[in-house]
C-alpha atoms as an extended CHARMM CRD file, in Angstrom:
* protein
*
       135  EXT
         1         1  MET       CA             13.1250000000      -32.5290000000       20.3900000000  PROA      1               0.0000000000
         2         2  THR       CA             15.3150000000      -31.0510000000       17.6870000000  PROA      2               0.0000000000
         3         3  THR       CA             14.3790000000      -27.9250000000       15.8540000000  PROA      3               0.0000000000
         4         4  THR       CA             14.6980000000      -27.9190000000       12.1470000000  PROA      4               0.0000000000
         5         5  TRP       CA             15.3600000000      -24.7770000000       10.3560000000  PROA      5               0.0000000000
         6         6  THR       CA             14.5350000000      -24.1320000000        6.5940000000  PROA      6               0.0000000000
         7         7  ILE       CA             15.5490000000      -21.2830000000        4.3940000000  PROA      7               0.0000000000
         8         8  ALA       CA             14.0700000000      -21.2840000000        1.0650000000  PROA      8               0.0000000000
         9         9  ILE       CA             13.8110000000      -19.0040000000       -2.0450000000  PROA      9               0.0000000000
        10        10  ASP       CA             10.9730000000      -19.3660000000       -4.4250000000  PROA      10              0.0000000000
        11        11  TRP       CA             13.0240000000      -19.1380000000       -7.7820000000  PROA      11              0.0000000000
        12        12  GLU       CA             10.1600000000      -19.8080000000       -9.9730000000  PROA      12              0.0000000000
        13        13  ARG       CA              7.7200000000      -17.4170000000       -8.2260000000  PROA      13              0.0000000000
        14        14  ASN       CA              5.0410000000      -19.9240000000       -8.2630000000  PROA      14              0.0000000000
        15        15  GLY       CA              4.0130000000      -19.6330000000       -4.5820000000  PROA      15              0.0000000000
        16        16  SER       CA              5.8090000000      -22.9170000000       -3.7190000000  PROA      16              0.0000000000
        17        17  PHE       CA              8.9420000000      -23.2110000000       -1.7740000000  PROA      17              0.0000000000
        18        18  ASP       CA              9.2060000000      -27.0750000000       -2.6020000000  PROA      18              0.0000000000
        19        19  ASP       CA             10.6720000000      -26.8960000000       -6.0590000000  PROA      19              0.0000000000
        20        20  THR       CA             14.0240000000      -28.0990000000       -6.9270000000  PROA      20              0.0000000000
        21        21  TYR       CA             16.8710000000      -25.7750000000       -5.5720000000  PROA      21              0.0000000000
        22        22  ASN       CA             14.5440000000      -23.6250000000       -3.5370000000  PROA      22              0.0000000000
        23        23  ASP       CA             15.6430000000      -25.1440000000       -0.1270000000  PROA      23              0.0000000000
        24        24  VAL       CA             18.8940000000      -23.2920000000        0.3520000000  PROA      24              0.0000000000
        25        25  THR       CA             19.4740000000      -24.3130000000        4.0140000000  PROA      25              0.0000000000
        26        26  ASP       CA             22.3820000000      -26.6770000000        3.2640000000  PROA      26              0.0000000000
        27        27  HSD       CA             24.2100000000      -23.7530000000        1.8320000000  PROA      27              0.0000000000
        28        28  VAL       CA             23.7410000000      -21.1630000000        4.5700000000  PROA      28              0.0000000000
        29        29  ILE       CA             26.7960000000      -20.0260000000        6.3140000000  PROA      29              0.0000000000
        30        30  SER       CA             24.9590000000      -17.3450000000        8.1180000000  PROA      30              0.0000000000
        31        31  ALA       CA             21.4570000000      -15.8020000000        8.2140000000  PROA      31              0.0000000000
        32        32  GLN       CA             20.6380000000      -12.4680000000       10.1790000000  PROA      32              0.0000000000
        33        33  TRP       CA             17.1570000000      -10.9150000000        9.9800000000  PROA      33              0.0000000000
        34        34  PHE       CA             15.3970000000       -7.8640000000       11.4590000000  PROA      34              0.0000000000
        35        35  LEU       CA             11.7370000000       -7.7940000000       11.9800000000  PROA      35              0.0000000000
        36        36  GLY       CA             11.4900000000       -3.7700000000       11.7520000000  PROA      36              0.0000000000
        37        37  LEU       CA             10.8930000000       -2.6510000000       15.3300000000  PROA      37              0.0000000000
        38        38  ARG       CA             14.0200000000       -1.1500000000       16.8200000000  PROA      38              0.0000000000
        39        39  GLN       CA             12.9270000000        0.3350000000       20.0370000000  PROA      39              0.0000000000
        40        40  PRO       CA              9.9150000000       -0.3860000000       22.5410000000  PROA      40              0.0000000000
        41        41  TYR       CA              6.8410000000        1.5670000000       21.8900000000  PROA      41              0.0000000000
        42        42  GLN       CA              7.8750000000        2.4180000000       18.1450000000  PROA      42              0.0000000000
        43        43  ASP       CA              4.7760000000        3.9080000000       16.2840000000  PROA      43              0.0000000000
        44        44  ALA       CA              5.6200000000        2.5220000000       13.0410000000  PROA      44              0.0000000000
        45        45  ALA       CA              8.0080000000       -0.4190000000       11.9280000000  PROA      45              0.0000000000
        46        46  ASP       CA             10.9060000000       -0.0720000000        9.7660000000  PROA      46              0.0000000000
        47        47  ASN       CA             11.2110000000       -2.4760000000        6.6650000000  PROA      47              0.0000000000
        48        48  SER       CA             12.2610000000       -5.7580000000        7.7470000000  PROA      48              0.0000000000
        49        49  ALA       CA             15.5950000000       -7.1460000000        6.2780000000  PROA      49              0.0000000000
        50        50  LEU       CA             17.4350000000      -10.3740000000        5.9240000000  PROA      50              0.0000000000
        51        51  ALA       CA             21.2170000000      -10.7920000000        5.1770000000  PROA      51              0.0000000000
        52        52  LEU       CA             22.2040000000      -14.3200000000        3.9100000000  PROA      52              0.0000000000
        53        53  THR       CA             25.6760000000      -15.7680000000        3.3420000000  PROA      53              0.0000000000
        54        54  LEU       CA             25.6410000000      -18.7030000000        1.1160000000  PROA      54              0.0000000000
        55        55  LYS       CA             28.2320000000      -21.2280000000        0.2080000000  PROA      55              0.0000000000
        56        56  ASN       CA             28.7110000000      -20.7790000000       -3.7110000000  PROA      56              0.0000000000
        57        57  ASP       CA             31.2760000000      -23.3760000000       -4.6970000000  PROA      57              0.0000000000
        58        58  ASP       CA             29.6930000000      -24.3630000000       -7.6770000000  PROA      58              0.0000000000
        59        59  ARG       CA             28.5610000000      -20.7040000000       -8.6080000000  PROA      59              0.0000000000
        60        60  ARG       CA             25.0190000000      -21.7330000000       -8.5590000000  PROA      60              0.0000000000
        61        61  TYR       CA             24.0940000000      -18.2330000000       -7.1550000000  PROA      61              0.0000000000
        62        62  SER       CA             26.2210000000      -16.1950000000       -9.3630000000  PROA      62              0.0000000000
        63        63  PRO       CA             23.7800000000      -14.2480000000      -11.7870000000  PROA      63              0.0000000000
        64        64  GLU       CA             26.5670000000      -13.9000000000      -14.5520000000  PROA      64              0.0000000000
        65        65  TYR       CA             27.3210000000      -17.6920000000      -14.5120000000  PROA      65              0.0000000000
        66        66  SER       CA             25.3680000000      -19.0460000000      -17.4200000000  PROA      66              0.0000000000
        67        67  SER       CA             25.7770000000      -22.7150000000      -16.5100000000  PROA      67              0.0000000000
        68        68  SER       CA             24.1930000000      -22.3340000000      -13.2030000000  PROA      68              0.0000000000
        69        69  PRO       CA             20.8160000000      -24.4820000000      -12.7600000000  PROA      69              0.0000000000
        70        70  LEU       CA             19.3340000000      -21.0450000000      -11.5930000000  PROA      70              0.0000000000
        71        71  ALA       CA             20.4860000000      -19.1030000000      -14.6480000000  PROA      71              0.0000000000
        72        72  GLY       CA             17.9750000000      -16.4050000000      -15.4040000000  PROA      72              0.0000000000
        73        73  LYS       CA             16.2570000000      -16.7580000000      -11.8380000000  PROA      73              0.0000000000
        74        74  LEU       CA             18.9170000000      -14.8980000000       -9.9770000000  PROA      74              0.0000000000
        75        75  VAL       CA             17.0540000000      -11.6600000000      -10.1070000000  PROA      75              0.0000000000
        76        76  PRO       CA             15.3590000000       -9.3300000000       -7.5240000000  PROA      76              0.0000000000
        77        77  PHE       CA             11.8350000000       -9.7930000000       -6.0260000000  PROA      77              0.0000000000
        78        78  ARG       CA             12.1360000000      -13.6350000000       -5.6100000000  PROA      78              0.0000000000
        79        79  PRO       CA             10.1330000000      -14.5320000000       -2.4070000000  PROA      79              0.0000000000
        80        80  VAL       CA             12.1850000000      -15.6960000000        0.6260000000  PROA      80              0.0000000000
        81        81  GLN       CA             11.1430000000      -17.5280000000        3.7730000000  PROA      81              0.0000000000
        82        82  ILE       CA             12.6450000000      -18.7070000000        7.1310000000  PROA      82              0.0000000000
        83        83  GLN       CA             10.7660000000      -21.3840000000        9.0070000000  PROA      83              0.0000000000
        84        84  SER       CA             11.4280000000      -23.7220000000       11.9250000000  PROA      84              0.0000000000
        85        85  ASN       CA              9.7580000000      -26.9510000000       12.8540000000  PROA      85              0.0000000000
        86        86  ASP       CA             10.0410000000      -28.4950000000       16.4660000000  PROA      86              0.0000000000
        87        87  GLY       CA              8.3520000000      -31.6030000000       15.3700000000  PROA      87              0.0000000000
        88        88  THR       CA              5.0470000000      -30.2440000000       16.2000000000  PROA      88              0.0000000000
        89        89  VAL       CA              4.5470000000      -26.7510000000       14.9410000000  PROA      89              0.0000000000
        90        90  THR       CA              5.9790000000      -25.1160000000       11.7980000000  PROA      90              0.0000000000
        91        91  ARG       CA              6.6020000000      -21.3610000000       12.4720000000  PROA      91              0.0000000000
        92        92  THR       CA              7.3740000000      -18.7240000000        9.8430000000  PROA      92              0.0000000000
        93        93  HSD       CA             10.0350000000      -16.4590000000       11.2850000000  PROA      93              0.0000000000
        94        94  TRP       CA             10.5160000000      -14.0470000000        8.3290000000  PROA      94              0.0000000000
        95        95  ARG       CA              9.0730000000      -13.5290000000        4.8170000000  PROA      95              0.0000000000
        96        96  GLY       CA             10.4240000000      -11.0250000000        2.1970000000  PROA      96              0.0000000000
        97        97  TRP       CA             11.8210000000      -10.5430000000       -1.2740000000  PROA      97              0.0000000000
        98        98  VAL       CA             15.2530000000      -10.8720000000       -2.7130000000  PROA      98              0.0000000000
        99        99  GLU       CA             16.8220000000       -7.5490000000       -3.3160000000  PROA      99              0.0000000000
       100       100  SER       CA             20.2050000000       -8.1750000000       -4.4290000000  PROA      100             0.0000000000
       101       101  PHE       CA             23.1300000000      -10.8760000000       -4.8780000000  PROA      101             0.0000000000
       102       102  GLN       CA             26.7750000000      -10.1900000000       -4.4420000000  PROA      102             0.0000000000
       103       103  PRO       CA             28.9520000000      -13.1140000000       -5.2010000000  PROA      103             0.0000000000
       104       104  THR       CA             32.4270000000      -12.9740000000       -4.0420000000  PROA      104             0.0000000000
       105       105  VAL       CA             35.1870000000      -12.9600000000       -6.6640000000  PROA      105             0.0000000000
       106       106  ASN       CA             37.5790000000      -15.6030000000       -5.0360000000  PROA      106             0.0000000000
       107       107  ARG       CA             38.9010000000      -18.1040000000       -7.5410000000  PROA      107             0.0000000000
       108       108  TYR       CA             41.0570000000      -20.1880000000       -5.1920000000  PROA      108             0.0000000000
       109       109  GLY       CA             39.3730000000      -19.6010000000       -2.0210000000  PROA      109             0.0000000000
       110       110  GLN       CA             35.8560000000      -20.1400000000       -0.6580000000  PROA      110             0.0000000000
       111       111  ARG       CA             33.2490000000      -18.8650000000       -2.8960000000  PROA      111             0.0000000000
       112       112  VAL       CA             30.2030000000      -17.2500000000       -1.2350000000  PROA      112             0.0000000000
       113       113  VAL       CA             27.2130000000      -15.0980000000       -2.0980000000  PROA      113             0.0000000000
       114       114  GLN       CA             25.7690000000      -12.3280000000       -0.1980000000  PROA      114             0.0000000000
       115       115  ILE       CA             21.8510000000      -12.1200000000       -0.7210000000  PROA      115             0.0000000000
       116       116  VAL       CA             20.0150000000       -9.2050000000        0.6930000000  PROA      116             0.0000000000
       117       117  ALA       CA             16.1610000000       -9.4310000000        1.1050000000  PROA      117             0.0000000000
       118       118  THR       CA             13.7030000000       -6.8620000000        2.4050000000  PROA      118             0.0000000000
       119       119  GLY       CA             10.2000000000       -6.8170000000        3.4510000000  PROA      119             0.0000000000
       120       120  PRO       CA              6.9770000000       -5.2730000000        1.8880000000  PROA      120             0.0000000000
       121       121  MET       CA              8.1080000000       -1.6590000000        2.6310000000  PROA      121             0.0000000000
       122       122  GLN       CA             10.0340000000       -1.6500000000       -0.6340000000  PROA      122             0.0000000000
       123       123  PHE       CA              6.7800000000       -2.0840000000       -2.5000000000  PROA      123             0.0000000000
       124       124  LEU       CA              5.1840000000        0.6500000000       -0.3910000000  PROA      124             0.0000000000
       125       125  LYS       CA              7.8050000000        3.2150000000       -1.1170000000  PROA      125             0.0000000000
       126       126  LEU       CA              8.1590000000        2.4220000000       -4.8590000000  PROA      126             0.0000000000
       127       127  ASP       CA              4.2010000000        2.9700000000       -5.0290000000  PROA      127             0.0000000000
       128       128  SER       CA              4.4760000000        6.1590000000       -3.3790000000  PROA      128             0.0000000000
       129       129  ARG       CA              7.1700000000        7.5720000000       -5.7100000000  PROA      129             0.0000000000
       130       130  LEU       CA              5.2600000000        6.4930000000       -8.6750000000  PROA      130             0.0000000000
       131       131  SER       CA              2.2120000000        8.3120000000       -7.4040000000  PROA      131             0.0000000000
       132       132  GLU       CA              4.3770000000       11.3530000000       -7.0310000000  PROA      132             0.0000000000
       133       133  VAL       CA              5.6710000000       11.0450000000      -10.6470000000  PROA      133             0.0000000000
       134       134  CYS       CA              2.1080000000       10.3970000000      -12.0510000000  PROA      134             0.0000000000
       135       135  ILE       CA              0.6040000000       13.5100000000      -10.4650000000  PROA      135             0.0000000000
């Protein structure tokens, strides 16, 4: 059986990864993720992270490009997930939220975008910084 991978970003933030343009799998050049544990017996996990490199020939993933079908949606905190399906079971390998977009400036060569996403630790750290400010 063939395993099918799906990498999706919920651009509308509606809890569904099935909307138009959400499945970015066909645009993926590379995907590297880290789940948080760097060594055996680590007491607490570090934040998980994902680094995606996507083809951006049509500038779809360029935040400054106002003609993009995703214009206005290319902002942080969009949910991201990576899943695989072996024909029997669908497994979720990574979930998190977009942190940043970095499109390359390459007018005549291959256009790509680097998307960095992180896990829930970013929200926990933000919350602790806010509580320090409020005290």
